[in-house]
C-alpha positions in Angstrom: 37.2 -23.3 35.1 35.8 -20.4 32.9 33.1 -21.1 30.3 31.6 -18.7 27.8 28.1 -19.4 26.6 25.0 -17.4 25.6 21.9 -18.1 27.7 18.4 -18.4 26.2 16.7 -17.5 29.5 18.7 -14.3 29.9 18.0 -13.5 26.2 14.3 -14.1 26.9 14.4 -11.8 29.9 16.0 -9.0 27.9 13.5 -9.5 25.1 10.8 -8.8 27.6 12.6 -5.8 29.0 13.4 -4.4 25.5 9.8 -5.0 24.4 8.8 -2.8 27.4 10.9 0.2 26.5 14.3 -0.8 27.9 16.7 1.0 25.6 20.1 1.0 27.3 21.8 -1.4 24.8 24.5 0.2 22.6 24.7 -1.8 19.4 27.2 -0.4 16.8 25.8 0.6 13.4 25.9 -2.3 11.0 26.1 -4.9 13.7 23.8 -8.0 12.9 22.2 -7.5 16.3 20.6 -4.3 15.0 18.1 -6.5 13.1 17.3 -8.5 16.2 16.6 -5.3 18.2 14.4 -4.0 15.4 12.4 -7.2 15.3 11.9 -7.1 19.1 10.7 -3.5 18.9 8.3 -4.2 16.0 6.7 -7.4 17.3 3.3 -7.5 19.0 4.2 -9.0 22.4 1.4 -10.0 24.8 0.3 -6.9 26.7 0.4 -8.5 30.2 4.0 -9.4 29.7 4.9 -5.9 28.5 3.1 -4.4 31.5 5.0 -6.8 33.8 8.5 -6.1 32.5 7.9 -2.3 32.3 7.7 -2.4 36.1 11.4 -3.2 36.2 12.0 0.5 35.6 11.9 2.8 38.7 12.4 6.4 37.6 14.0 8.8 40.0 15.9 6.2 42.0 19.4 7.1 40.8 21.5 6.9 37.6 20.2 3.4 36.7 16.4 3.3 36.8 16.5 -0.4 36.3 18.5 -1.1 39.5 17.7 -3.3 41.4 14.7 -4.7 39.7 16.3 -5.9 36.5 19.0 -7.6 38.5 16.4 -9.3 40.6 14.7 -10.6 37.5 18.1 -11.9 36.3 18.4 -13.8 39.6 14.9 -15.2 38.9 15.9 -16.2 35.4 18.9 -18.2 36.6 16.9 -19.9 39.3 14.1 -20.7 36.8 16.5 -22.4 34.4 14.8 -24.5 31.8 11.6 -24.9 33.9 8.2 -23.2 33.3 7.8 -22.4 37.0 10.1 -22.3 40.1 10.9 -25.5 41.9 10.2 -24.9 45.6 13.8 -25.3 46.7 14.9 -22.8 43.9 12.3 -20.3 44.9 13.4 -20.4 48.5 17.0 -19.8 47.4 15.8 -16.9 45.1 13.9 -15.3 48.0 17.1 -15.5 50.2 19.1 -13.9 47.4 16.5 -11.1 47.0 16.6 -10.5 50.8 20.4 -10.2 50.6 20.4 -7.5 47.9 22.5 -4.5 48.9 19.6 -2.0 48.8 17.3 -0.4 51.3 14.4 -2.4 52.7 11.8 -0.5 50.7 13.5 -1.6 47.4 13.0 -5.3 48.4 9.7 -5.1 50.2 6.9 -7.6 50.1 5.4 -6.0 46.9 8.7 -6.3 45.1 9.1 -9.9 46.2 5.7 -10.8 44.9 6.5 -9.1 41.6 9.7 -11.2 41.3 7.7 -14.4 42.1 5.4 -13.6 39.2 8.3 -13.8 36.7 7.8 -17.3 35.3 4.3 -16.9 33.7 5.3 -13.5 32.2 8.6 -14.9 30.9 6.6 -17.8 29.4 4.4 -15.3 27.6 7.5 -14.0 25.8 9.3 -17.3 25.1 6.3 -19.3 23.9 5.5 -16.9 21.0 6.2 -18.2 17.5 8.7 -15.4 17.0 10.9 -16.2 20.0 12.8 -19.2 18.5 13.5 -17.3 15.4 14.9 -14.4 17.4 17.0 -16.7 19.5 18.5 -18.3 16.3 19.3 -14.9 14.8 20.8 -13.8 18.1 23.1 -16.8 18.3 24.2 -16.3 14.7 25.0 -12.6 15.4 27.0 -13.5 18.5 29.0 -16.3 16.9 32.0 -14.2 15.7 32.5 -12.6 19.2 32.4 -15.7 21.3 36.1 -16.4 20.8 36.9 -12.8 21.9 34.9 -13.4 25.1 36.7 -16.7 25.6 40.2 -15.2 25.1 39.4 -12.3 27.5 38.1 -14.7 30.1 41.1 -17.0 30.0 43.6 -14.1 30.1 41.7 -12.6 33.0 41.9 -15.9 35.0 45.6 -16.3 34.4 46.4 -12.7 35.5 44.2 -13.0 38.5 45.9 -16.2 39.8 49.4 -14.7 39.3 48.7 -11.4 41.0 46.5 -12.5 44.0 48.2 -15.8 44.7 44.9 -17.6 44.7 44.7 -21.2 43.5 42.4 -22.2 40.6 41.1 -25.0 42.7 39.8 -22.5 45.3 37.6 -20.7 42.8 34.1 -21.6 41.8 33.1 -22.4 38.2 32.7 -19.2 36.3 30.2 -18.9 33.4 30.5 -15.7 31.3 27.2 -14.9 29.6 27.5 -12.4 26.7 24.4 -10.2 26.7 24.8 -7.2 24.3 21.1 -6.3 24.9 22.0 -4.8 28.3 23.7 -1.5 29.1 27.5 -1.9 28.3 28.5 -0.3 31.6 26.5 -2.8 33.6 27.8 -6.2 34.8 25.5 -8.5 36.6 26.5 -11.5 38.8 24.5 -14.4 40.1 25.7 -17.3 42.3 23.9 -20.6 42.2 25.0 -24.1 43.2 28.7 -23.3 43.3 28.7 -21.5 39.9 29.1 -17.8 39.3 27.3 -16.3 36.3 28.9 -13.1 35.0 26.5 -11.3 32.6 28.2 -8.6 30.4 27.5 -6.8 27.2 31.2 -6.7 26.0 34.3 -8.8 26.4 36.9 -7.6 28.9 38.6 -8.2 32.2 37.0 -5.9 34.7 33.7 -7.7 35.4 35.4 -11.1 35.6 38.1 -9.8 37.9 35.6 -8.0 40.0 33.6 -11.2 40.7 36.7 -13.4 41.3 37.9 -10.8 43.8 34.6 -11.2 45.7 35.5 -14.9 46.2 38.9 -13.9 47.7 38.1 -10.7 49.5 34.5 -11.2 50.8 35.5 -13.7 53.5 38.2 -11.2 54.7 35.6 -8.4 54.8 33.0 -10.5 56.7 35.6 -11.3 59.3 36.5 -7.6 59.7 33.0 -6.3 59.5 32.9 -4.8 63.0 36.2 -2.9 62.4 34.9 -1.6 59.0 31.5 -0.3 60.3 33.3 1.3 63.3 34.7 3.7 60.7 31.3 4.7 59.3 32.3 8.4 59.5 34.4 7.7 56.3 31.1 7.5 54.4 30.2 11.1 54.9 32.7 12.7 52.5 31.4 10.5 49.6 27.8 10.0 50.6 26.2 12.4 48.1 27.9 10.6 45.1 27.3 7.1 46.6 23.6 7.9 46.9 23.4 9.2 43.4 25.2 6.0 42.0 23.1 3.8 44.3 26.0 2.3 46.2 24.5 3.7 49.4 21.0 4.4 50.6 21.6 6.3 53.8 24.2 7.3 56.4 24.3 3.9 58.0 26.5 0.9 58.6 25.2 -1.2 55.8 25.7 1.6 53.3 29.3 2.2 54.5 30.1 -1.5 54.4 28.8 -1.7 50.7 30.8 1.4 49.8 34.0 0.1 51.4 33.6 -3.2 49.7 32.9 -1.7 46.3 35.9 0.7 46.7 38.2 -2.2 47.6 36.9 -4.3 44.7 37.6 -1.5 42.3 41.1 -0.9 43.6 41.8 -4.6 43.4 40.5 -4.9 39.9 42.9 -2.1 38.8 45.7 -3.9 40.7 45.1 -7.1 38.8 44.4 -5.6 35.4 47.3 -3.2 35.3 49.9 -5.0 37.4 52.5 -4.4 34.7 52.0 -0.6 34.5 52.0 1.4 37.7 51.3 4.6 35.8 48.3 3.2 34.0 47.0 1.8 37.3 47.4 5.2 39.0 45.5 6.9 36.2 42.6 4.4 36.5 42.5 4.9 40.3 42.4 8.7 39.8 39.5 8.3 37.4 37.5 6.3 40.0 38.4 8.9 42.6 37.0 11.6 40.3 33.8 9.7 40.1 33.4 9.8 43.9 35.3 6.7 44.9 38.0 8.7 46.6 39.4 5.8 48.6 40.4 3.8 45.6 44.0 5.2 45.2 44.8 4.7 48.9 43.5 1.1 48.7 45.5 0.4 45.5 48.7 1.4 47.4 47.7 -0.9 50.2 47.3 -3.8 47.8 50.6 -3.1 46.1 52.5 -2.7 49.3 50.8 -5.1 51.7 48.7 -7.8 50.2 49.6 -10.9 52.2 47.8 -13.4 50.0 44.6 -15.4 50.5 44.1 -16.7 54.0 46.9 -14.5 55.4 45.1 -11.2 55.5 45.2 -10.4 59.2 45.8 -6.6 59.5 45.2 -5.9 55.8 41.8 -4.3 56.4 43.2 -2.2 59.3 45.9 -0.8 56.9 43.2 0.0 54.3 41.0 1.8 56.9 44.0 3.8 58.1 44.9 4.8 54.5 41.2 5.8 53.9 41.3 7.9 57.0 44.4 9.7 55.8 42.8 10.2 52.4 39.6 11.7 54.0 41.7 14.0 56.1 43.6 15.2 53.1 40.4 15.7 51.1 39.0 18.0 53.8 42.0 20.3 53.8 
């Protein structure tokens, strides 16, 4: 099942970030959300809250200075729910989620963990102001006309995904799409909690939903094949500078290569699902990703077209992808 609903907690998080100089939203001229952004920017928010949310930005860490800290706060927001403070069990789950973030150890050190744990009181400073309920009402009114567009995109995505991959709807978790136009439009965030996947996006579309559904199908295959994947770590070197810049890698190591291989495969599979009716368009999209540094995407796309065996029958599929990547790397060096 796919649901589309705005989330007051996530709105509160991005009010805090926006009040602390986050300016990556791209709102079209004349959009009703412009007045919401102006009101956030003009309000006198509590100084401790502004200081706290400003620490989400880490300049000089790559193309997105808010990665991974804004995403960690999003996790905290989902685990906080409608409470004023973390329940013990939820805080433990949150800490496990932070520990599993695909970043270097110094990006999730004890100081960062303590900063994330301090989220509830600072979030409350934002949401307990007299202005916040008025902003939330204005935000919902501004979003109302686009919710049907989000819903149509989500349902079309699910249908296409099931047809192309052969997955069953019963095998998938509940998916909640949270429209959040206050974030950067090129960013999609995902949180898993209690069997539900929250997909947080600025604009309606297929890519982010497909990407996360694919994790549900492909991640078990990748975990099973982990040893084989990391044995090909040398394939990271041709793409390492770009992957470091885009924050998909943090060193020439096994964890970084596993993350890059996974992300490359997810991108290839998303193209496969989204453009299954147009091979030429799919090839163009794969070439664009290769031009951005994900040079293995075209080879992986061919593997999916020619050899995807279906969920639960993927023995040998990862091997064929690694062989195709090796050929691609050899060709790139010539």
